[in-house]
C-alpha positions as CSV (number, residue, x, y, z in Angstrom):
1,M,-44.4,5.9,-35.0
2,Q,-44.0,8.6,-37.6
3,T,-42.0,7.7,-40.7
4,L,-40.4,10.6,-42.5
5,S,-40.4,10.2,-46.2
6,H,-38.9,11.8,-49.3
7,Y,-40.1,14.8,-51.3
8,L,-40.4,14.3,-55.0
9,N,-42.2,16.2,-57.7
10,G,-43.8,18.6,-55.3
11,Q,-45.2,16.1,-52.8
12,L,-44.1,13.7,-50.0
13,F,-43.2,10.3,-51.3
14,A,-43.1,7.3,-48.9
15,G,-40.9,5.1,-51.1
16,Q,-40.8,1.4,-51.3
17,S,-37.4,0.3,-50.2
18,Q,-38.6,-0.8,-46.8
19,R,-35.3,0.4,-45.3
20,T,-35.5,2.9,-42.5
21,S,-33.2,4.5,-39.9
22,P,-34.2,5.7,-36.4
23,V,-34.3,9.5,-35.6
24,Y,-33.7,10.4,-31.9
25,N,-34.3,13.3,-29.6
26,P,-30.7,13.8,-28.4
27,A,-31.9,15.6,-25.2
28,T,-33.7,12.4,-24.0
29,G,-32.3,9.6,-26.0
30,E,-35.8,8.6,-27.0
31,Q,-36.6,7.6,-30.6
32,S,-38.9,10.2,-32.2
33,A,-39.4,8.9,-35.7
34,L,-38.1,6.7,-38.5
35,V,-36.7,8.0,-41.7
36,A,-37.1,6.1,-45.0
37,L,-33.8,5.3,-46.8
38,A,-34.1,5.6,-50.5
39,S,-33.0,2.7,-52.8
40,A,-30.8,3.3,-55.8
41,D,-33.9,3.2,-58.1
42,E,-35.8,5.7,-56.0
43,T,-32.8,8.0,-56.1
44,R,-32.6,7.7,-59.9
45,E,-36.3,8.5,-60.0
46,A,-35.6,11.8,-58.1
47,V,-32.9,12.6,-60.6
48,R,-35.2,11.8,-63.6
49,I,-37.9,14.1,-62.2
50,A,-35.3,16.9,-61.7
51,D,-33.9,16.4,-65.2
52,E,-37.4,16.7,-66.8
53,A,-38.2,19.8,-64.7
54,F,-34.9,21.5,-65.8
55,V,-36.2,22.0,-69.4
56,A,-38.9,24.5,-68.3
57,W,-37.1,25.9,-65.2
58,S,-33.9,26.8,-67.0
59,K,-36.0,28.9,-69.5
60,T,-37.8,30.7,-66.7
61,S,-36.6,34.3,-66.5
62,P,-34.1,35.1,-63.7
63,L,-36.5,37.8,-62.5
64,K,-39.3,35.3,-62.0
65,R,-36.9,32.9,-60.3
66,S,-35.9,35.7,-58.0
67,R,-39.5,36.6,-57.1
68,I,-40.1,33.0,-56.1
69,L,-37.0,33.1,-53.8
70,F,-38.3,36.4,-52.3
71,K,-41.5,34.7,-51.4
72,F,-39.6,31.7,-50.0
73,K,-37.5,34.1,-47.9
74,A,-40.7,35.6,-46.4
75,L,-42.1,32.2,-45.6
76,V,-38.9,31.0,-43.9
77,E,-39.0,34.2,-41.8
78,E,-42.6,33.6,-40.9
79,H,-41.8,30.0,-39.9
80,T,-38.4,30.6,-38.2
81,D,-39.5,29.4,-34.8
82,E,-41.1,26.3,-36.2
83,L,-37.9,25.4,-38.1
84,A,-35.8,26.1,-35.1
85,R,-37.9,23.8,-33.0
86,L,-37.4,21.0,-35.6
87,I,-33.7,21.6,-35.5
88,S,-33.5,21.6,-31.7
89,S,-35.6,18.5,-31.4
90,E,-33.5,16.4,-33.8
91,H,-30.0,17.9,-33.6
92,G,-30.1,19.1,-29.9
93,K,-28.7,22.6,-30.2
94,V,-30.3,25.2,-28.1
95,F,-33.3,27.1,-29.5
96,S,-31.6,30.5,-29.9
97,D,-28.7,28.9,-31.7
98,A,-31.1,27.0,-34.0
99,K,-32.8,30.3,-34.8
100,G,-29.4,31.8,-35.6
101,E,-28.8,28.9,-38.0
102,V,-32.0,29.7,-39.9
103,T,-31.0,33.3,-40.1
104,R,-27.6,32.6,-41.5
105,G,-29.2,30.3,-44.1
106,L,-31.6,33.1,-45.0
107,E,-28.7,35.4,-45.8
108,V,-27.8,33.1,-48.7
109,V,-31.4,33.2,-49.9
110,E,-31.2,37.0,-49.8
111,F,-28.0,36.9,-51.8
112,A,-29.6,34.5,-54.4
113,C,-32.6,36.9,-54.8
114,G,-30.2,39.2,-56.7
115,I,-29.6,36.7,-59.4
116,P,-30.8,39.0,-62.3
117,H,-27.7,41.0,-61.5
118,L,-25.4,38.2,-60.5
119,Q,-26.0,36.1,-63.6
120,K,-25.2,38.9,-66.1
121,G,-22.4,38.2,-68.5
122,E,-19.8,40.5,-70.0
123,H,-19.6,42.4,-73.2
124,S,-16.8,43.9,-75.3
125,M,-17.3,45.8,-78.5
126,N,-14.8,45.9,-81.4
127,V,-12.5,43.2,-80.1
128,G,-11.6,43.2,-83.8
129,T,-12.8,45.3,-86.7
130,G,-16.5,45.0,-86.6
131,V,-16.3,42.1,-84.1
132,D,-18.0,42.0,-80.8
133,S,-17.5,39.5,-78.0
134,Y,-19.8,38.7,-75.1
135,S,-20.4,35.9,-72.5
136,M,-23.5,34.4,-71.0
137,M,-23.9,32.4,-67.9
138,Q,-26.1,29.3,-68.3
139,P,-27.3,26.7,-65.7
140,L,-25.8,23.3,-65.6
141,G,-28.8,21.0,-65.2
142,V,-29.5,18.7,-62.3
143,C,-27.4,19.5,-59.2
144,A,-27.1,17.5,-56.0
145,G,-26.5,18.5,-52.4
146,I,-25.3,16.3,-49.6
147,S,-25.4,18.0,-46.2
148,P,-24.2,17.1,-42.6
149,F,-26.2,16.7,-39.4
150,N,-24.8,19.8,-37.7
151,F,-26.6,22.4,-39.8
152,P,-29.8,20.8,-41.2
153,A,-31.1,24.2,-42.4
154,M,-28.1,26.4,-43.0
155,V,-25.9,24.1,-45.0
156,P,-28.7,23.1,-47.5
157,M,-29.4,26.8,-47.8
158,W,-25.8,27.4,-48.7
159,M,-26.5,25.2,-51.8
160,F,-30.0,25.1,-53.2
161,P,-31.0,28.8,-53.3
162,I,-28.1,29.8,-55.6
163,A,-28.5,26.6,-57.7
164,L,-32.2,27.3,-58.2
165,A,-31.7,31.0,-58.8
166,C,-29.3,30.2,-61.6
167,G,-31.9,27.9,-63.3
168,N,-30.7,24.5,-62.1
169,T,-32.9,21.8,-60.6
170,F,-31.8,20.1,-57.4
171,V,-31.8,16.9,-55.5
172,M,-31.0,17.3,-51.7
173,K,-29.7,14.4,-49.7
174,P,-29.8,15.6,-46.0
175,S,-28.4,13.8,-43.0
176,E,-30.6,10.9,-42.0
177,K,-30.0,11.9,-38.3
178,D,-32.1,15.1,-38.6
179,P,-34.1,15.1,-41.8
180,S,-37.3,17.0,-40.9
181,T,-36.0,20.5,-41.6
182,P,-35.1,20.0,-45.3
183,L,-38.5,18.4,-45.9
184,R,-40.2,21.4,-44.4
185,L,-38.1,23.7,-46.5
186,A,-39.2,21.8,-49.6
187,E,-42.8,22.5,-48.6
188,L,-42.1,26.2,-48.2
189,L,-40.5,26.3,-51.6
190,K,-43.6,24.9,-53.2
191,E,-45.8,27.4,-51.2
192,A,-43.6,30.1,-52.6
193,G,-44.4,29.1,-56.1
194,L,-41.5,26.8,-57.1
195,P,-42.7,24.4,-59.9
196,D,-43.0,20.7,-59.0
197,G,-39.8,18.7,-59.6
198,V,-37.4,21.6,-59.4
199,F,-36.4,20.8,-55.8
200,N,-36.5,17.3,-54.4
201,V,-35.4,15.7,-51.2
202,V,-34.1,12.1,-51.0
203,N,-33.4,10.7,-47.5
204,G,-30.8,7.9,-47.6
205,D,-27.4,6.6,-46.9
206,K,-24.5,5.6,-49.1
207,E,-26.7,3.7,-51.6
208,A,-28.5,7.0,-52.5
209,V,-25.3,9.0,-52.4
210,D,-23.5,6.8,-54.8
211,V,-26.3,7.3,-57.4
212,L,-25.9,11.1,-57.1
213,L,-22.2,10.7,-57.6
214,T,-22.4,8.5,-60.7
215,D,-25.7,9.2,-62.5
216,E,-24.7,11.0,-65.8
217,R,-27.7,13.4,-65.5
218,V,-26.3,14.9,-62.3
219,Q,-24.0,17.8,-63.4
220,A,-22.6,19.1,-60.0
221,V,-22.3,17.9,-56.4
222,S,-22.0,20.0,-53.3
223,F,-21.0,18.4,-50.0
224,V,-20.2,19.4,-46.5
225,G,-18.9,16.8,-44.0
226,S,-15.8,15.0,-42.7
227,T,-12.6,15.0,-44.7
228,P,-12.5,11.2,-45.5
229,I,-16.0,11.4,-47.0
230,A,-15.3,14.7,-48.7
231,E,-12.3,13.1,-50.4
232,Y,-14.5,10.2,-51.5
233,I,-17.2,12.5,-52.8
234,Y,-14.7,14.5,-54.8
235,A,-12.8,11.6,-56.3
236,T,-16.0,9.6,-57.2
237,A,-18.0,12.5,-58.6
238,S,-15.0,14.0,-60.5
239,A,-14.2,10.7,-62.0
240,N,-17.8,10.7,-63.3
241,G,-17.4,14.1,-65.0
242,K,-19.1,16.3,-62.4
243,R,-18.3,19.6,-60.9
244,V,-17.6,19.1,-57.1
245,Q,-17.3,21.4,-54.1
246,A,-16.6,19.2,-51.1
247,L,-15.9,20.9,-47.7
248,G,-14.2,18.6,-45.2
249,G,-13.0,18.6,-41.7
250,A,-11.3,21.3,-39.6
251,K,-9.1,21.9,-36.6
252,N,-9.5,25.6,-35.9
253,H,-6.9,27.5,-33.8
254,M,-7.2,30.8,-32.0
255,V,-4.0,32.7,-31.2
256,I,-4.1,34.9,-28.1
257,M,-1.3,37.4,-28.1
258,P,0.1,38.8,-24.8
259,D,-1.5,42.2,-25.5
260,A,-5.0,40.8,-26.2
261,D,-8.0,41.9,-24.2
262,L,-8.2,38.6,-22.3
263,D,-11.8,39.0,-21.1
264,Q,-12.9,39.6,-24.7
265,A,-10.8,36.6,-25.9
266,V,-12.2,34.3,-23.2
267,G,-15.8,35.3,-23.9
268,A,-15.2,34.6,-27.6
269,L,-13.6,31.3,-26.9
270,M,-16.5,30.1,-24.7
271,G,-19.0,30.6,-27.5
272,A,-16.7,29.4,-30.3
273,A,-15.5,26.2,-28.5
274,Y,-18.7,25.2,-26.7
275,G,-21.5,26.7,-28.7
276,S,-23.6,24.0,-30.4
277,A,-21.7,21.5,-28.2
278,G,-18.6,22.0,-30.5
279,E,-20.4,20.5,-33.5
280,R,-19.5,23.2,-35.9
281,C,-16.9,23.0,-38.7
282,M,-15.8,26.5,-37.6
283,A,-15.6,25.8,-33.9
284,I,-12.4,26.9,-32.2
285,S,-11.0,23.7,-30.8
286,V,-7.4,24.8,-30.0
287,A,-6.5,28.0,-28.1
288,V,-2.9,29.1,-28.7
289,P,-1.7,31.5,-26.0
290,V,1.7,33.1,-26.7
291,G,3.8,32.9,-23.6
292,D,3.2,31.1,-20.3
293,E,1.9,34.2,-18.5
294,T,-0.8,34.6,-21.2
295,A,-1.6,30.9,-21.0
296,N,-1.9,30.8,-17.2
297,R,-4.2,33.8,-17.2
298,L,-6.3,32.4,-20.0
299,R,-6.6,29.0,-18.3
300,E,-7.7,30.6,-15.0
301,K,-10.4,32.6,-16.7
302,L,-11.6,29.7,-18.8
303,V,-12.0,27.5,-15.7
304,A,-14.1,30.2,-14.1
305,E,-16.3,30.5,-17.1
306,L,-16.7,26.8,-17.5
307,D,-18.0,26.6,-13.9
308,K,-20.9,28.8,-15.0
309,L,-21.6,27.0,-18.3
310,T,-25.2,25.7,-18.4
311,V,-25.7,22.4,-20.2
312,G,-29.1,20.9,-20.9
313,P,-31.9,20.3,-23.4
314,G,-32.1,22.6,-26.4
315,L,-35.8,23.2,-25.9
316,V,-36.8,24.4,-22.4
317,D,-39.3,26.6,-20.7
318,G,-37.4,29.7,-19.8
319,P,-34.0,31.0,-20.7
320,D,-31.9,28.8,-23.0
321,N,-29.1,26.7,-21.8
322,D,-25.6,27.6,-23.1
323,M,-25.1,24.2,-24.7
324,G,-27.2,21.2,-25.6
325,P,-26.5,17.5,-26.2
326,L,-24.4,15.8,-28.9
327,I,-26.3,14.3,-31.9
328,T,-26.2,10.6,-31.1
329,R,-25.1,8.2,-28.4
330,E,-22.4,6.9,-30.7
331,H,-21.0,10.4,-31.2
332,R,-21.1,11.1,-27.5
333,D,-19.1,8.0,-26.8
334,K,-16.6,8.9,-29.6
335,V,-16.0,12.3,-28.0
336,A,-15.7,10.7,-24.6
337,S,-13.1,8.3,-26.0
338,Y,-11.1,11.3,-27.4
339,I,-11.1,12.8,-23.9
340,Q,-9.6,9.6,-22.5
341,T,-7.1,9.6,-25.4
342,G,-5.9,13.1,-24.4
343,V,-5.4,11.8,-20.8
344,D,-3.5,8.8,-22.1
345,E,-1.3,10.9,-24.3
346,G,-0.2,13.1,-21.4
347,A,-2.3,16.2,-21.8
348,E,-3.5,17.8,-18.6
349,L,-7.3,17.4,-18.2
350,V,-8.3,20.6,-16.4
351,V,-12.1,20.2,-16.7
352,D,-13.7,16.8,-17.5
353,G,-17.0,17.1,-19.2
354,R,-17.7,13.4,-18.9
355,Q,-18.6,14.1,-15.2
356,T,-21.5,16.4,-16.2
357,T,-24.9,15.2,-15.1
358,I,-28.2,16.7,-16.3
359,E,-31.2,16.4,-14.0
360,G,-34.2,14.9,-15.7
361,A,-32.5,14.3,-19.0
362,G,-33.1,10.6,-19.1
363,D,-30.5,9.0,-21.5
364,G,-29.7,12.3,-23.3
365,Y,-26.4,12.5,-25.1
366,F,-24.6,15.0,-22.9
367,I,-21.0,15.8,-22.4
368,G,-20.1,19.0,-20.6
369,G,-17.5,21.6,-21.6
370,T,-14.0,20.0,-21.4
371,L,-10.6,21.8,-21.2
372,F,-7.1,20.4,-21.7
373,D,-3.8,22.2,-21.1
374,H,-0.3,21.4,-22.3
375,V,-1.5,19.9,-25.6
376,T,1.2,19.3,-28.2
377,P,0.9,18.9,-32.0
378,K,1.9,15.2,-31.8
379,M,-1.3,14.4,-29.7
380,R,-4.4,13.1,-31.5
381,I,-6.5,15.6,-29.6
382,H,-4.6,18.2,-31.6
383,S,-4.2,16.5,-34.9
384,E,-7.8,15.1,-35.3
385,E,-11.2,16.8,-35.4
386,I,-13.1,15.8,-32.3
387,F,-16.4,17.7,-33.2
388,G,-17.4,18.0,-29.6
389,P,-17.1,20.5,-26.6
390,V,-13.4,19.9,-26.1
391,L,-11.0,22.8,-26.1
392,A,-7.2,22.3,-26.0
393,I,-4.7,24.8,-24.8
394,A,-1.5,24.5,-26.9
395,R,1.1,26.9,-25.5
396,V,3.7,28.5,-27.7
397,A,6.6,30.8,-27.0
398,S,6.2,33.2,-29.8
399,F,4.1,34.5,-32.6
400,D,6.2,32.7,-35.2
401,D,5.8,29.4,-33.3
402,A,2.0,29.9,-33.4
403,V,2.1,30.4,-37.1
404,S,4.4,27.5,-37.8
405,M,2.2,25.1,-35.7
406,I,-1.0,26.1,-37.4
407,N,0.5,26.0,-40.9
408,A,1.9,22.5,-40.2
409,H,-1.6,21.2,-39.6
410,E,-3.4,19.2,-42.4
411,Y,-6.6,21.3,-42.1
412,G,-6.9,24.9,-43.0
413,N,-10.5,25.8,-42.5
414,G,-10.8,28.7,-40.1
415,T,-8.6,30.5,-37.6
416,A,-8.5,33.7,-35.5
417,I,-6.0,36.0,-33.7
418,F,-6.8,38.2,-30.7
419,T,-4.5,41.1,-30.4
420,R,-4.3,44.9,-30.1
421,D,-1.3,45.0,-32.4
422,G,-2.2,45.9,-36.0
423,D,1.1,44.7,-37.4
424,A,0.8,41.3,-35.7
425,A,-2.7,40.9,-37.1
426,R,-1.6,42.0,-40.6
427,Q,1.3,39.5,-40.6
428,Y,-1.0,36.8,-39.3
429,C,-3.5,37.3,-42.1
430,E,-0.7,37.2,-44.7
431,Q,1.2,34.3,-43.4
432,I,-1.4,31.9,-42.1
433,Q,-2.3,29.0,-44.5
434,V,-6.0,29.0,-43.7
435,G,-9.0,29.9,-45.8
436,M,-11.0,32.0,-43.3
437,V,-9.3,34.3,-40.8
438,G,-10.7,36.3,-38.0
439,V,-9.0,39.3,-36.3
440,N,-10.6,39.6,-32.8
441,V,-13.5,37.6,-34.4
442,P,-13.6,34.0,-33.1
443,I,-15.8,32.4,-35.9
444,P,-14.9,34.2,-39.1
445,V,-17.8,32.8,-41.2
446,P,-18.2,35.1,-44.3
447,M,-21.4,36.8,-45.0
448,A,-23.4,35.3,-47.9
449,F,-22.1,37.8,-50.4
450,H,-18.6,36.5,-49.8
451,S,-17.6,32.8,-50.3
452,F,-17.1,30.2,-47.6
453,G,-14.3,27.6,-47.8
454,G,-11.0,26.4,-46.3
455,W,-7.6,25.4,-47.6
456,K,-5.6,22.2,-47.6
457,R,-7.6,19.1,-46.6
458,S,-10.6,21.2,-45.5
459,L,-11.7,21.7,-49.2
460,F,-11.7,19.6,-52.3
461,G,-12.4,21.4,-55.5
462,P,-11.5,24.9,-56.7
463,L,-14.7,26.8,-55.8
464,H,-16.1,27.7,-52.4
465,M,-19.7,27.8,-51.1
466,H,-22.1,30.7,-51.8
467,G,-21.1,34.3,-52.7
468,P,-19.4,34.8,-56.1
469,D,-17.9,31.3,-56.1
470,G,-21.3,29.8,-55.6
471,V,-22.7,31.6,-58.6
472,R,-19.7,30.5,-60.7
473,F,-20.1,26.9,-59.5
474,Y,-23.7,26.7,-60.6
475,N,-23.2,28.3,-64.0
476,R,-21.4,27.4,-67.2
477,M,-19.8,30.3,-69.0
478,K,-20.3,30.5,-72.7
479,T,-18.5,33.1,-74.8
480,I,-19.7,34.3,-78.2
481,T,-17.6,36.2,-80.7
482,Q,-19.7,37.6,-83.6
483,R,-19.3,39.7,-86.7
484,W,-22.1,40.7,-89.1
485,P,-21.5,41.2,-92.8
486,S,-21.4,44.9,-93.7
487,G,-22.7,46.7,-96.7
488,I,-26.0,44.8,-97.1
489,R,-28.3,47.5,-95.7
490,E,-31.1,48.8,-98.0
491,E,-30.6,52.5,-98.1
492,T,-34.0,53.4,-99.5
493,N,-37.6,52.5,-98.7
494,H,-39.6,50.6,-101.2
495,F,-43.3,51.3,-101.5
496,T,-43.9,49.4,-104.7
497,M,-45.1,45.8,-104.9
498,P,-42.0,43.5,-104.7
499,T,-41.4,41.4,-107.8
500,M,-38.8,39.1,-109.0
């Protein structure tokens, strides 16, 4: 069976730890590979290689770094189908969704290609008599990225393209559940002309992560994952003097006002709640209809759409399914247990995805689209992130009740409101305590030239991912104030031999 290794100093590196973890095809439940798990010493070696490579890479002109990223962008575009197949085979999401993931990651690469402009400093003349002041943005050194299983291409590309463009070197620690895509991206970076050692991939678990959080040569850590782990990453890396941006969990609500275009809202909810089997940090997991009449109409339309939802493997001959399997058997069972918890807590289970059967899927990790109604804030299926295809309807009597319920939640990642009322939308955008807001847009993920990040316990650290915050995160600002002595110019030319 194939063993997936690490990528150090421009080549695949098998490692010597002898520890491995299985990689599965979620659509069948069959093991497809093993992935090597790095020891602490092997992780330190990756950091050493990146630290040595930083000396030359940081002195490479921004224009040359940009040209390498332009070539990388072209190579990723050329290999999009290949990368999408890798994602589908190890994560389970349907092929078209996997291609969309690659495209969204590419948008950050495109943004990073503008680094000659983005990394310009500021300049002020005559801040005092004969005194000028200017700033310069300089790279940090070795940076580390720790990414989740749900976006094995996009989330790493939120991190390393901007870090590399700014002149840093990078150690990527992807999820051990779907490690093939980051390894392939490393090969494409080398093909684009990236010098050896500038980008490295270490597959591993907590042993590898803890080295990245504590090694004094690592200057910054980027993380996306669950809130408990984000909190641990932030606390540990910060205590060791590192910059940290750690994105955590979410419980994203979508408010449906009585005046909303209900067909539009239902279509948006179906994709936002059940796309990628709900394994998105920006998935809408709570629908908040205002008024019982709105709720009843919404529920009726959702049930009709769920009846048409196609669930099956991510890679098929013919049209894509709407939704694929969950990532692992353990996660499938966890989602199923949340469904039972909702029933036990008194929510009305309208559609039970546990009853979904997939013909010819073997032991694939499938759960169908699930719908609850009459969910209240005290229930765990409202307070906790399920990370599966489970949508809760939480009815409220008024706009103010909707805002209060959402603002009371510990997470503040993304939210949306569907309405025709501009005043309601404007008030919602102002009052809601959430980092990313959509108005008639169900998944308000910013474009790469804006920054991505939530509020409250959805983000630890002051700076968001990509966009302007990403450039700030991967640079140090240095300010120079200078004055040159006056009156020392030679006013005449000398053509005679200089003498003492």
